[in-house]
C-alpha positions in Angstrom: 0.0 0.0 0.0 1.0 3.6 -0.4 1.7 5.5 2.9 2.7 9.0 3.7 4.4 9.7 7.0 4.3 13.4 8.2 7.3 14.0 10.4 10.8 12.4 10.4 11.4 12.5 14.1 11.8 9.3 16.2 8.3 7.9 15.7 8.0 9.0 12.1 11.3 7.8 10.9 11.3 4.4 12.7 7.7 3.7 11.7 8.2 4.8 8.1 11.3 2.6 7.7 9.5 -0.4 9.4 6.4 0.0 7.2 8.6 0.0 4.1 10.5 -3.1 5.4 7.2 -5.1 5.7 6.4 -4.2 2.0 4.7 -0.9 1.8 5.7 2.1 -0.3 6.4 4.9 2.1 7.3 8.6 1.7 8.5 10.4 4.8 7.7 14.1 4.6 9.3 16.9 6.6 9.6 20.7 6.3 13.2 20.7 7.5 15.2 20.9 4.3 18.5 20.0 6.0 17.0 16.9 7.6 15.5 15.7 4.3 18.8 16.3 2.5 20.7 14.4 5.3 18.3 11.5 5.1 18.7 11.3 1.3 22.4 11.0 1.9 21.8 8.2 4.3 22.6 10.2 7.4 20.3 9.3 10.3 19.6 12.1 12.7 18.9 9.9 15.7 20.6 7.0 17.3 18.6 3.8 17.2 20.3 0.4 16.8 19.8 -1.0 13.3 17.9 2.0 11.9 20.6 3.2 9.5 20.8 -0.3 7.9 17.0 -0.6 7.7 16.7 2.9 6.0 19.5 2.2 3.6 18.0 -1.2 2.5 14.5 0.1 1.9 15.7 3.2 0.1 17.8 0.9 -2.2 14.7 -1.3 -2.7 12.7 1.9 -3.7 10.1 1.3 -0.9 11.2 4.4 1.1 11.9 7.9 0.1 12.0 11.4 1.7 10.4 14.6 0.5 9.5 18.2 1.6 6.3 18.4 -0.4 2.9 16.7 0.0 2.6 15.1 -3.4 2.7 11.7 -1.9 -0.4 12.5 0.2 -2.6 12.5 -2.9 -1.6 8.9 -3.8 -1.6 7.6 -0.2 -4.0 5.0 1.1 -3.2 6.3 4.6 -1.4 9.4 5.9 0.2 9.1 9.3 0.7 12.3 11.4 3.9 11.7 13.5 5.0 15.1 14.6 6.1 16.2 18.1 3.7 16.9 21.0 6.0 18.4 23.6 4.8 19.6 27.0 3.5 23.1 26.8 5.3 25.6 29.0 3.4 26.6 32.1 0.6 24.0 32.3 2.1 20.7 31.2 -0.5 20.1 28.5 0.6 18.6 25.2 1.4 21.2 22.6 -0.7 20.2 19.6 0.3 23.0 17.3 2.4 20.8 15.1 -0.4 18.2 14.8 -3.0 20.8 13.8 -0.7 22.4 11.3 0.0 19.0 9.7 -3.8 18.4 9.6 -4.4 21.6 7.7 -1.6 21.0 5.2 -2.7 17.4 4.6 -6.3 18.5 4.0 -5.4 20.5 0.9 -3.5 17.5 -0.7 -6.1 14.7 -0.1 -7.5 13.0 -3.2 -9.8 10.0 -3.1 -10.6 8.0 0.1 -7.8 8.4 2.6 -7.3 7.4 6.2 -5.6 10.1 8.2 -3.9 8.5 11.2 -2.7 10.3 14.4 0.4 8.4 15.3 1.6 11.1 17.7 0.7 10.8 21.4 -2.2 13.1 21.7 -4.8 14.0 24.4 -8.3 12.5 24.2 -10.4 14.4 21.7 -7.5 15.4 19.4 -8.8 13.2 16.6 -12.1 15.1 16.7 -10.3 18.4 16.2 -8.1 17.0 13.4 -11.3 15.8 11.7 -12.9 19.3 12.1 -9.8 21.1 10.8 -9.6 18.9 7.7 -13.3 19.1 7.0 -13.1 22.9 7.3 -10.1 23.2 5.0 -11.4 20.7 2.4 -15.1 20.1 2.7 -15.2 17.7 -0.3 -12.5 15.4 1.0 -13.3 11.7 1.5 -11.4 10.7 4.6 -11.6 9.2 8.0 -9.4 10.1 11.0 -8.1 7.2 13.1 -5.9 6.9 16.1 -3.0 4.5 16.0 -0.7 5.2 19.0 2.8 3.9 19.0 4.4 1.8 21.7 8.1 1.9 20.6 10.8 1.7 23.2 13.9 3.7 22.3 16.8 1.3 21.8 14.5 -1.5 20.8 12.1 0.3 18.5 12.5 -1.9 15.4 11.8 -5.1 17.3 8.9 -3.4 19.1 7.4 -2.5 15.7 7.8 -5.9 14.2 6.9 -7.9 17.3 4.5 -5.7 19.2 2.4 -6.9 22.2 -0.6 -5.4 20.5 -1.6 -2.9 17.8 -4.3 -0.4 18.8 -6.5 1.2 16.1 -9.2 3.7 17.1 -11.9 4.2 14.6 -15.6 3.1 14.2 -15.4 3.3 10.4 -15.2 -0.1 8.7 -13.4 1.3 5.6 -10.7 2.7 7.8 -10.5 -0.6 9.8 -10.0 -2.5 6.6 -7.2 -0.2 5.4 -5.3 -0.3 8.7 -5.9 -4.0 9.0 -4.3 -4.5 5.6 -1.4 -2.2 6.5 -0.6 -4.2 9.5 -1.5 -7.5 7.9 2.1 -8.6 7.3 2.6 -8.6 11.1 -0.2 -11.2 11.5 2.5 -13.9 10.8 3.9 -12.9 14.2 0.4 -13.5 15.7 0.2 -9.9 16.7 -3.3 -9.0 18.1 -5.0 -5.9 16.6 -7.4 -4.2 19.0 -10.0 -2.1 17.2 -11.8 0.4 19.4 -13.3 3.9 19.4 -10.9 6.8 18.6 -11.1 8.4 22.0 -10.5 5.1 23.7 -7.3 4.5 21.6 -6.0 8.0 22.5 -6.5 7.3 26.2 -4.9 3.8 26.0 -1.6 5.3 25.1 -1.5 7.7 28.0 -2.9 5.2 30.5 -0.2 2.6 29.5 2.7 5.0 30.0 1.2 6.3 33.2 0.9 2.8 34.7 4.5 2.0 33.8 5.7 5.3 35.3 3.7 4.3 38.5 5.6 1.0 38.7 8.9 2.8 38.5 8.1 5.4 41.2 6.7 2.6 43.4 9.9 0.5 43.3 12.0 3.6 43.8 10.1 4.3 47.0 10.5 0.7 48.1 14.3 1.1 47.4 14.4 4.0 49.8 12.7 1.8 52.4 15.0 -1.1 51.7 18.0 1.0 52.5 16.5 2.0 55.8 15.5 -1.5 57.0 18.5 -3.4 55.5 16.6 -5.2 52.7 17.8 -5.7 49.1 15.5 -4.0 46.6 16.6 -6.2 43.7 15.5 -9.3 45.6 12.2 -7.5 46.6 11.6 -6.6 43.0 12.2 -10.2 41.9 10.0 -11.6 44.6 7.0 -9.4 43.6 7.8 -9.6 39.9 7.4 -13.4 39.9 3.8 -12.8 40.7 2.0 -13.0 37.3 -0.4 -10.3 38.3 2.5 -7.8 38.7 5.3 -9.0 36.3 9.0 -8.2 36.4 9.3 -5.3 34.0 9.8 -1.7 35.1 10.7 -2.8 38.6 14.4 -1.7 38.4 15.1 0.9 41.1 17.1 3.9 39.9 17.4 7.7 39.7 13.9 8.2 38.3 12.3 8.0 34.9 13.0 10.3 32.0 12.9 10.4 28.3 10.4 11.7 25.7 7.4 9.8 26.9 6.9 9.1 30.6 7.4 12.6 32.1 5.6 14.4 29.2 2.7 11.9 29.1 2.3 11.9 32.9 2.0 15.6 33.0 -0.4 15.7 30.1 -2.7 13.0 31.5 -2.9 14.9 34.8 -3.8 18.0 32.9 -6.4 16.2 30.8 -8.0 14.9 34.1 -8.0 18.4 35.6 -9.7 19.8 32.5 -12.4 17.3 33.1 -12.8 17.8 36.8 -11.1 14.6 37.7 -8.2 14.4 40.2 -5.6 11.6 39.5 -4.1 11.5 43.0 -2.0 8.5 42.4 -0.5 9.9 39.2 0.1 13.3 40.8 2.1 11.4 43.5 4.0 9.5 40.9 5.1 12.7 39.3 6.1 14.2 42.6 8.1 11.2 43.7 10.0 11.2 40.4 10.8 14.9 40.5 12.0 14.7 44.0 14.1 11.6 43.4 16.0 13.2 40.5 16.9 16.2 42.7 17.9 13.9 45.6 20.6 12.0 43.6 23.2 14.7 43.9 22.8 14.6 47.7 23.3 10.8 47.6 26.7 11.4 45.9 27.6 14.0 48.5 26.6 11.6 51.3 29.0 9.0 49.9 31.9 11.2 48.9 31.8 14.0 51.5 31.9 17.7 50.9 32.0 18.1 47.1 33.4 21.6 46.8 36.5 21.5 44.7 36.2 17.7 44.1 36.0 16.0 40.7 33.0 13.7 40.0 33.1 11.4 37.0 29.6 10.7 35.6 29.1 7.6 33.4 26.1 7.7 31.2 24.1 10.8 30.3 21.1 9.7 28.2 17.9 8.7 29.9 18.4 5.1 29.0 21.0 2.9 27.1 21.0 2.5 23.3 19.7 6.0 22.6 21.1 9.5 22.4 18.0 11.0 23.8 18.6 13.5 26.6 15.0 14.6 27.1 14.2 14.8 30.8 17.2 12.6 31.5 18.0 12.1 35.2 21.6 13.1 34.5 20.5 16.7 34.0 19.3 17.5 37.5 22.1 15.3 38.9 24.9 17.2 37.2 23.2 20.5 37.9 23.1 19.6 41.6 26.7 18.5 41.7 27.8 21.8 40.1 25.7 23.7 42.6 27.6 21.9 45.4 30.9 23.1 43.9 32.0 19.9 42.2 33.9 19.7 39.0 32.0 17.4 36.7 33.4 15.1 34.0 31.2 12.9 31.9 31.3 10.0 29.4 28.5 8.5 27.3 28.9 6.1 24.4 26.6 8.1 22.0 24.9 10.9 23.8 27.7 13.5 24.2 26.6 15.7 21.2 23.1 16.0 22.6 24.3 16.3 26.2 26.5 19.4 25.3 23.2 21.3 24.5 21.8 20.5 28.0 24.9 20.5 30.1 27.5 22.9 28.6 29.4 23.6 31.8 31.2 20.2 32.2 34.1 18.3 30.6 33.4 15.4 28.2 35.6 12.4 27.6 35.7 9.9 24.7 37.2 7.2 27.0 35.6 6.2 30.3 39.0 5.4 31.9 40.3 8.9 31.1 37.1 10.4 32.5 37.6 8.6 35.9 41.4 9.3 36.3 42.1 11.2 39.5 38.3 11.6 40.2 37.1 11.8 43.7 33.9 9.9 42.9 32.3 8.0 40.1 28.6 8.0 39.4 26.8 5.5 37.2 23.7 7.2 35.8 22.9 5.2 32.6 23.3 1.4 32.5 25.1 1.1 29.2 26.4 -2.5 28.7 29.9 -1.1 28.2 30.0 0.0 31.9 29.3 -3.6 33.1 32.6 -4.8 31.7 35.0 -2.0 32.9 38.2 -3.0 34.6 37.2 -2.0 38.1 40.6 -2.7 39.6 42.2 -0.4 37.1 39.5 2.3 37.9 40.2 2.0 41.7 43.9 2.5 41.2 43.4 5.5 39.0 40.9 7.4 41.1 41.9 9.9 43.8 39.3 8.4 46.1 37.7 5.0 45.5 34.1 6.2 45.8 31.4 4.8 43.5 27.7 5.8 43.5 25.8 3.3 41.4 22.4 4.6 40.6 21.5 1.7 38.3 22.8 -1.2 40.5 25.1 -2.3 37.8 27.7 -3.8 40.1 27.6 -6.3 43.0 28.2 -4.9 46.5 30.2 -7.9 47.3 32.5 -7.4 44.3 32.9 -3.7 45.1 33.8 -4.6 48.7 36.4 -7.0 47.6 37.9 -4.5 45.3 38.1 -1.8 48.0 35.5 0.7 47.0 33.3 3.0 49.0 30.2 1.9 47.2 26.6 3.2 47.3 23.8 1.8 45.2 20.0 2.1 45.2 18.0 0.1 47.7 20.9 -2.0 48.9 23.2 -1.8 51.9 26.2 0.5 51.3 29.8 -0.6 51.3 31.5 2.2 53.2 35.1 0.9 53.4 36.9 -2.4 53.6 40.1 -4.2 54.0 42.2 -5.2 51.0 45.6 -7.0 51.1 47.2 -3.8 49.8 45.4 -1.5 52.2 47.2 0.1 55.1 44.4 -0.3 57.6 41.6 -2.7 58.3 38.1 -1.3 58.0 35.1 -3.7 57.9 32.7 -3.7 54.9 29.5 -1.7 55.5 30.9 0.1 58.6 29.7 3.6 59.2 31.8 6.4 57.5 33.2 9.1 59.7 34.0 11.6 56.9 30.5 11.8 55.4 28.7 15.1 56.1 25.6 14.9 58.4 22.4 15.5 56.5 20.3 18.4 57.6 16.6 17.7 58.3 15.8 19.2 54.9 18.0 16.7 53.2 16.5 13.6 54.9 14.3 11.5 52.7 
């Protein structure tokens, strides 16, 4: 089938390439002349494993191309609107200006029956407004507006597209259901269920799904805080509850809080949608508050482990909000680094792919291409993003190169037992700290997990 994808951001580019890869003829459309020129040269503007090869293969097969004009809309069986919906400043509501602008432009180009699909994450009722705008701009157009929310995880987006848990299609129109059923038909070989529902229901499903996952993350982070106080291991707690089929193991990894392009934005937007409809989502408001407070608290956690940070050097490993992406949107590293700088620390950082984007958010720090160089002579090392590369670092080499052997592991990448054996002062999340220990090469004997004497006392305002 012929498809037009409006927008070449993360959702539009990944979806367009994947639609082409399952056999459709796709034109990705964007107003950004530089971006289109780069894509035609085979330069991918985002980091997503496997995307560059997928785009190249389908361009070569003439199933995928890129354009600045809307000629492809006239020939398309379906037009997908996949533009950004960032949080609006001030109230947290989703900014729909790009969606509505795309709808008006698409309207003028429609010819013959066309399904106009909102792929962007949009508040309930957006499809109604898109339909009204198109009808107003082109009263004679034969079209149906459907909602088809995406559920792609950055870093695993291609697999998520081809092997999804479900496909949600929101439209009561049988013609539109037939078109979208045919578009996704090749995925039926993977026994992918397609859920047809009303348009407003589909729009709410996307927000509700992300809000529930965000709730799991904030829940386990609070359990991690309790685990540290009572001497429990949050990883074992998470495994113990995750083995319950009613709960499941995913999104129960304690850490510095959730970030990225979806969870923070969608949580804020859903709270705003509820307020506009005189509904108070108390649980979700608490989830947002827990997450915001947690991000700010991480710099204090570093200070508690390393002592007064003024004049000290802190090496930060990982800047993106998760591994296998260069996305810095709402990344926990931003408030962490800001807090460290406010405490007078000198901050160094390493990230396998996110440095270019990080420089825009965090210009006042020093960046390194090699993690070992980043940690040389540092007074503390902080693991913020659990890149696989950090799991295989030579920790003994790191200990010998650091000015102080202090590690704050916000992703629980390392084993406390191993870090104790290696001689680190080690703090993780929801597990007992390793304050100091005895090594054969150490000058003095200090037991693992013993209380530190050089850590600053927390003021009442710093207690959590």
